[in-house]
C-alpha positions as CSV (number, residue, x, y, z in Angstrom):
1,M,-62.4,55.6,75.8
2,P,-60.6,53.3,78.2
3,G,-63.3,50.6,78.2
4,S,-63.2,50.1,74.5
5,A,-59.4,49.9,74.6
6,I,-59.7,47.0,77.0
7,I,-62.2,45.1,74.9
8,T,-60.2,45.6,71.7
9,A,-57.0,44.5,73.5
10,A,-58.5,41.2,74.7
11,P,-58.1,38.0,72.7
12,E,-61.1,37.1,70.5
13,G,-62.0,34.1,72.6
14,A,-62.2,36.2,75.8
15,V,-64.7,38.6,74.2
16,G,-66.8,35.7,73.0
17,F,-66.7,34.1,76.4
18,L,-67.8,37.3,78.1
19,Y,-70.7,37.7,75.6
20,L,-71.9,34.1,76.2
21,A,-71.6,34.6,80.0
22,W,-73.7,37.8,79.7
23,K,-76.3,35.9,77.6
24,G,-76.3,33.1,80.3
25,I,-76.8,35.6,83.1
26,L,-79.6,37.4,81.2
27,G,-81.3,34.0,80.7
28,I,-81.1,33.2,84.4
29,L,-82.5,36.6,85.3
30,G,-85.3,36.2,82.8
31,F,-86.3,32.8,84.3
32,C,-86.1,34.2,87.8
33,L,-88.5,37.0,86.7
34,A,-90.8,34.4,85.2
35,L,-90.8,32.3,88.4
36,N,-91.4,35.5,90.4
37,V,-88.4,35.1,92.6
38,H,-88.7,37.5,95.6
39,E,-91.9,38.9,94.0
40,S,-89.8,40.6,91.3
41,A,-92.7,40.8,88.8
42,Y,-94.9,42.6,91.4
43,R,-92.0,44.9,92.3
44,I,-91.5,45.9,88.7
45,Y,-95.3,46.4,88.3
46,E,-95.4,48.6,91.4
47,L,-92.4,50.6,90.3
48,A,-94.0,51.2,86.9
49,T,-97.4,52.2,88.2
50,S,-96.5,54.3,91.2
51,R,-93.3,56.1,90.1
52,G,-93.5,56.5,86.4
53,P,-94.8,59.8,84.8
54,F,-97.3,57.9,82.7
55,A,-99.6,55.1,84.0
56,P,-99.3,51.8,82.1
57,G,-102.2,50.7,80.0
58,P,-104.9,48.2,81.1
59,G,-103.1,45.2,79.6
60,F,-100.0,45.7,81.8
61,S,-99.9,43.3,84.8
62,P,-97.5,41.1,86.7
63,L,-98.5,38.2,84.5
64,V,-97.4,40.1,81.4
65,I,-94.1,40.9,83.1
66,R,-93.6,37.2,83.9
67,I,-94.4,36.1,80.4
68,V,-92.0,38.6,78.9
69,G,-89.4,37.4,81.5
70,A,-89.9,33.8,80.4
71,L,-89.4,34.8,76.7
72,I,-86.3,36.8,77.4
73,G,-84.9,33.9,79.5
74,A,-85.7,31.3,76.8
75,V,-84.2,33.4,74.0
76,S,-81.1,34.3,75.9
77,T,-80.5,30.8,77.1
78,W,-81.0,29.4,73.6
79,S,-78.5,31.9,72.3
80,C,-76.0,31.0,75.0
81,V,-76.3,27.3,74.3
82,Q,-76.0,27.9,70.5
83,G,-72.8,29.9,71.1
84,L,-71.3,27.2,73.4
85,A,-72.2,24.5,70.8
86,S,-70.5,26.3,67.9
């Protein structure tokens, strides 16, 4: 696979930096979801309720999506900061 050859050929520091960058981007996206930027929580909710083959349960709402986004953002940001500090 060409993609794995590129990753294994890269220096160890570069792979670590890309991993931390990905964690940082995931953290930013999680916080954007939690803050409902461009009504993202409602768009995900509508996508899940109108296009999915199975309807979500009664506990599924845009608020739940925003809370999960906040948790993902916090964990990813914390992981990124820990990686930068070490």
